[in-house]
Each structure stands twice: as structure tokens, then as C-alpha cells.
C-alpha positions as CSV (number, residue, x, y, z in Angstrom):
1,M,0.0,0.0,0.0
2,S,1.5,3.3,-1.1
3,D,-0.2,5.3,1.7
4,R,0.8,3.6,5.0
5,T,-1.8,5.7,6.9
6,Q,-4.5,3.7,5.2
7,A,-3.0,0.3,6.0
8,F,-6.0,-0.7,8.1
9,T,-8.7,0.0,5.6
10,G,-11.3,-2.8,5.8
11,L,-9.9,-4.1,9.1
12,T,-11.3,-1.7,11.6
13,D,-14.3,-3.6,12.8
14,D,-12.1,-6.5,13.9
15,Y,-9.6,-4.0,15.3
16,R,-12.1,-2.3,17.5
17,A,-13.8,-5.6,18.6
18,F,-10.8,-7.7,19.3
19,R,-7.7,-5.7,20.1
20,P,-6.8,-5.5,23.8
21,G,-7.0,-2.5,26.0
22,Y,-4.3,-1.5,28.5
23,P,-3.8,-2.5,32.1
24,G,-5.2,-0.2,34.7
25,Q,-1.9,-0.2,36.6
26,T,-0.1,1.1,33.5
27,L,-2.7,3.9,33.0
28,E,-2.3,4.9,36.6
29,T,1.4,5.2,36.1
30,L,0.8,7.4,33.1
31,R,-1.8,9.6,34.9
32,G,0.6,10.0,37.8
33,H,3.4,11.2,35.6
34,V,1.3,13.8,33.9
35,R,0.0,15.1,37.2
36,E,3.4,15.3,38.7
37,G,4.5,17.7,35.9
38,A,1.5,20.0,36.1
39,T,2.0,23.7,36.6
40,D,-0.4,26.7,37.0
41,A,0.8,27.9,33.6
42,W,-0.9,24.9,31.7
43,P,-3.9,26.0,29.6
44,E,-7.3,24.9,31.0
45,P,-8.7,22.5,30.3
46,W,-5.7,20.2,30.0
47,L,-5.2,19.0,26.4
48,L,-4.4,15.2,26.1
49,L,-3.5,14.2,22.6
50,D,-3.6,10.5,21.4
51,V,-1.5,10.4,18.2
52,G,-2.2,7.5,15.9
53,A,-5.4,6.9,17.8
54,G,-6.8,4.2,15.5
55,T,-10.3,3.1,16.4
56,G,-10.0,5.0,19.7
57,I,-9.1,2.3,22.2
58,S,-6.4,4.4,23.8
59,T,-8.3,7.6,23.4
60,R,-11.2,6.2,25.4
61,A,-8.7,4.8,27.9
62,L,-7.4,8.4,28.5
63,R,-10.8,9.6,29.2
64,A,-11.4,6.8,31.7
65,A,-8.1,7.3,33.4
66,F,-8.2,11.1,33.6
67,G,-11.9,11.7,34.2
68,P,-14.1,14.3,32.6
69,G,-11.9,17.4,33.1
70,P,-9.3,17.3,30.3
71,R,-9.9,17.8,26.6
72,V,-9.1,14.4,25.0
73,V,-8.3,14.4,21.2
74,G,-7.5,11.4,19.0
75,V,-5.3,12.2,16.1
76,E,-5.7,9.7,13.3
77,P,-5.1,10.0,9.5
78,G,-6.6,6.6,8.6
79,H,-10.1,7.2,7.2
80,D,-11.6,3.8,8.2
81,M,-9.9,4.0,11.6
82,R,-11.1,7.5,12.4
83,D,-14.6,6.7,11.0
84,T,-14.9,3.6,13.2
85,A,-13.7,5.6,16.3
86,E,-16.2,8.3,15.6
87,A,-19.0,5.9,14.9
88,G,-18.3,4.0,18.2
89,A,-18.5,7.1,20.3
90,D,-21.7,7.1,22.4
91,G,-21.6,10.8,23.4
92,A,-20.5,10.0,26.9
93,D,-16.9,9.4,25.9
94,G,-16.4,13.2,25.6
95,V,-13.5,12.7,23.1
96,E,-12.8,14.3,19.7
97,Y,-11.0,13.0,16.6
98,V,-9.0,15.0,14.0
99,D,-7.5,14.0,10.7
100,A,-3.7,14.5,10.9
101,R,-0.4,12.7,10.7
102,A,1.8,12.2,13.7
103,E,4.5,14.5,12.2
104,G,2.1,17.5,11.8
105,V,-0.5,17.8,14.5
106,P,-2.8,20.8,14.1
107,F,-2.5,22.2,17.7
108,P,-0.6,25.2,18.9
109,D,2.9,25.3,20.5
110,S,3.2,24.4,24.2
111,G,-0.5,23.7,24.7
112,A,-0.6,20.0,25.6
113,A,-0.3,18.3,28.9
114,L,0.2,14.9,27.3
115,V,1.2,13.6,23.9
116,L,0.6,9.8,23.8
117,T,1.1,7.3,21.1
118,A,-0.2,3.8,21.7
119,Q,0.5,0.9,19.4
120,A,1.4,3.2,16.6
121,L,5.0,4.6,16.9
122,H,6.4,2.0,14.4
123,W,4.3,3.7,11.7
124,F,5.8,7.1,12.3
125,D,8.9,9.0,11.2
126,R,10.1,8.8,14.8
127,P,12.5,11.7,14.9
128,A,9.9,14.0,13.3
129,F,7.3,12.8,15.7
130,Y,9.5,13.4,18.7
131,A,10.3,17.0,17.5
132,E,6.6,17.6,16.9
133,S,5.8,16.3,20.5
134,V,8.3,18.8,21.9
135,R,6.6,21.6,20.0
136,L,3.2,20.6,21.3
137,L,4.0,20.0,24.9
138,A,3.8,22.6,27.6
139,P,6.8,22.7,29.9
140,G,6.4,19.8,32.4
141,G,4.2,17.9,30.0
142,T,4.6,14.2,29.2
143,L,5.5,12.3,26.0
144,A,4.3,8.7,26.4
145,V,4.8,5.7,24.2
146,L,2.5,2.8,25.1
147,N,2.7,-0.7,23.5
148,N,1.0,-4.1,24.2
149,N,3.9,-6.3,22.9
150,R,3.3,-10.0,22.4
151,D,5.8,-11.8,24.6
152,L,8.2,-13.3,22.1
153,A,10.1,-15.5,24.6
154,G,8.9,-18.7,26.1
155,S,5.7,-19.3,24.2
156,A,5.6,-22.0,21.5
157,F,2.2,-20.6,20.5
158,I,3.5,-17.1,19.9
159,D,6.5,-18.5,18.2
160,E,4.3,-20.3,15.7
161,H,2.0,-17.3,15.2
162,E,5.0,-15.0,14.5
163,S,6.6,-17.6,12.2
164,F,3.4,-17.8,10.2
165,L,3.5,-14.0,9.7
166,E,7.3,-14.1,8.8
167,W,6.6,-16.8,6.2
168,Y,3.6,-15.3,4.5
169,S,3.6,-11.5,5.2
170,P,6.3,-9.9,2.9
171,G,8.9,-8.0,4.9
172,Y,7.6,-8.9,8.3
173,D,10.0,-9.4,11.2
174,R,8.7,-10.2,14.7
175,H,11.3,-7.8,16.2
176,Y,9.8,-4.8,14.3
177,R,9.3,-2.9,17.6
178,T,12.6,-3.8,19.2
179,Y,14.4,-0.5,19.6
180,D,15.8,1.5,22.5
181,L,13.0,4.0,23.3
182,V,14.6,5.2,26.5
183,G,17.8,6.0,24.5
184,E,15.9,7.6,21.7
185,L,13.9,9.9,24.0
186,S,17.0,10.7,26.1
187,A,18.6,12.1,22.9
188,V,15.7,14.4,22.0
189,R,16.4,18.0,22.7
190,G,13.7,19.4,24.9
191,L,12.9,16.1,26.8
192,T,14.3,14.8,30.0
193,G,14.0,12.0,32.5
194,A,13.1,9.1,30.1
195,E,12.0,6.0,31.9
196,E,10.4,2.7,31.1
197,H,7.8,0.7,32.9
198,S,6.9,-2.9,31.9
199,L,4.0,-5.1,33.0
200,P,3.6,-8.7,32.0
201,W,0.1,-10.2,31.7
202,A,-1.9,-12.7,29.8
203,R,-5.1,-12.4,27.8
204,A,-7.6,-15.3,27.6
205,L,-9.5,-15.6,24.4
206,T,-11.7,-18.0,22.6
207,P,-10.4,-19.4,19.3
208,D,-12.8,-17.1,17.4
209,E,-11.6,-14.1,19.4
210,Y,-8.0,-15.0,18.7
211,L,-8.8,-15.3,15.0
212,G,-10.7,-11.9,15.0
213,M,-7.7,-10.3,16.7
214,A,-5.3,-11.8,14.2
215,M,-7.4,-10.7,11.2
216,S,-7.3,-7.1,12.5
217,S,-3.6,-7.0,11.7
218,S,-2.3,-5.3,8.6
219,R,0.4,-8.0,8.5
220,T,-2.2,-10.7,8.5
221,A,-4.0,-8.9,5.7
222,A,-0.8,-9.0,3.7
223,A,-0.5,-12.7,4.3
224,A,-4.2,-13.1,3.2
225,R,-3.4,-11.3,0.0
226,K,-0.5,-13.7,-0.7
227,I,-2.1,-17.1,0.2
228,G,-5.8,-16.3,0.3
229,E,-8.1,-15.4,3.2
230,D,-9.6,-18.8,3.6
231,R,-6.2,-20.5,4.0
232,T,-5.0,-17.7,6.3
233,R,-7.9,-18.2,8.6
234,A,-7.6,-22.0,8.5
235,E,-3.9,-21.9,9.4
236,L,-4.3,-19.5,12.2
237,R,-7.2,-21.5,13.6
238,A,-5.0,-24.6,13.4
239,I,-2.3,-22.9,15.4
240,A,-4.7,-22.1,18.1
241,D,-6.2,-25.6,18.1
242,R,-2.7,-27.2,18.3
243,H,-1.6,-25.2,21.4
244,F,-5.0,-24.9,23.1
245,P,-7.1,-28.0,22.5
246,D,-9.3,-27.0,25.4
247,G,-10.5,-23.9,23.5
248,R,-8.9,-21.4,25.9
249,V,-6.3,-19.4,24.0
250,E,-3.8,-17.4,26.2
251,V,-1.9,-14.6,24.6
252,P,1.1,-13.5,26.8
253,Y,1.8,-9.7,26.6
254,T,4.2,-7.3,28.1
255,T,2.8,-3.8,28.3
256,Q,5.5,-1.2,27.7
257,L,5.2,2.4,28.8
258,V,8.0,4.8,28.1
259,L,7.7,8.3,29.5
260,A,9.7,11.6,29.1
261,R,9.1,15.1,30.3
262,R,9.2,18.4,28.4
263,V,11.8,20.7,30.0
């Protein structure tokens, strides 16, 4: 696909239905970091930006974590992603969505208490996004990178799932999100105090839920284009059945939260 921002076109219903949320403990850590940096000079209400918001999973999580006070805005250039997020809003979420890329967010300088990206940084021009975040953040504000990473070590199930994608999804490598985020943020002028928090956990799914989650992936979609959707579904279902004959699929995750503060 020539426009990477539209990579999830046609996948968003499964994405919204089957992708995991984020642990409450991790969101509490994020909220605490933002509040610790607060100053009287911050614009009211606080502006919380969720960049690469997708179908709004992390945007809604911000509203739940911070309560009704701040302004919460999801920034998402993918048309299907943003439409699904907006269609799923029930009015009580109190969140907004705007059409923009991570490297050019249409908000003024030094106005945001938080710039978050969840499950999306690998799609960005990272240096350009970091510079844009520094521009957006008020002094004391937080840049946060949040990922639910499948635990690649110690699970034969995950190994077979990842191997399937490496075999059939052109260019895929299971280590695509393995980079030194603390080191990268520490090197960004205008940020300080980069730190990482990790939380291992496991998600229990039915085989159908696992299949729905797998089919929400742009990489699985690439495999389906190569070998056909029916074969893709059959092979993924067989992986689940081999490892979980009792019908309870367990997906091990480590949630990674990397934080830095605007000086």
C-alpha cells in the first residue's frame, strides 16, 4: 500500500472488537506522571493528545483514566480507523478526533499536557514525531509511548504465530518494535527523564476471538493477499487448536510504557 496511513482499511471492525485494552496499573502510572508535571501555567482544560489513535481504544482509555476534566483528542489519518472511532463514540466518551499525521499535529505550541502514542510509533517518522511532540507539549508535559507487545520469549504458541507471519507476510519481522526507546527519547532536545515501565500479563481468548484479533492486523491482511483469506484463517485456527485444544487461548503480553518530560 502506497499510503501507509490507510493500511487498516477494511480491518477496523475487527480491530475495535478484538484488540486488547491497556492494564489499569499502566494507565495509573501514566496519569501520575502527567499530574506530577502539572503547573499553573498549563492551559485549562488540559489537552491530552492521542496520536495514531486508530479506532479510539487508547483515546477512550485516556478519558477513563483522567476523568471528565481534560480535553481528549485522538489524532488519526486513517479514514476507516477514524470513522470507526467516531461511529463508536456514544456521546458519553467526551472525546474528539481529528484527521492529521503524527508528524504534523494541528494544535498550537506548548499547549498539551500529554502527547501519547499507543500501538502506533512504528508507523511514524520517529525523529519527526519526537520533534513535533516537543513543540506541542507545555513545559512539564509528558510524552508517552505505550505498547502491548506479544511476549516473544517462552511461548511456543506465539513463536508459531510469529513464524506464520514471517513466512507469509512480505517483509515482516517479529522484532519490528525492538528499539531503544529510552535511549531515543533521552537524545531528544527538549525532553528529560526518560524512563520505562513494563508489566507482563496474559489475555484469555476463545479461538474465534483470537482469529478476530489476528485478522485485524495489517500484516495478517498482507498474508491473506498472498495465500488467500480462507487459507490464512484455516492456518491461524489450526495454530490455536494445536496449542490450546481445550479452547482457551492465552496470549502473553508485556505492556511497555516509556515516559519523558518536556523541559
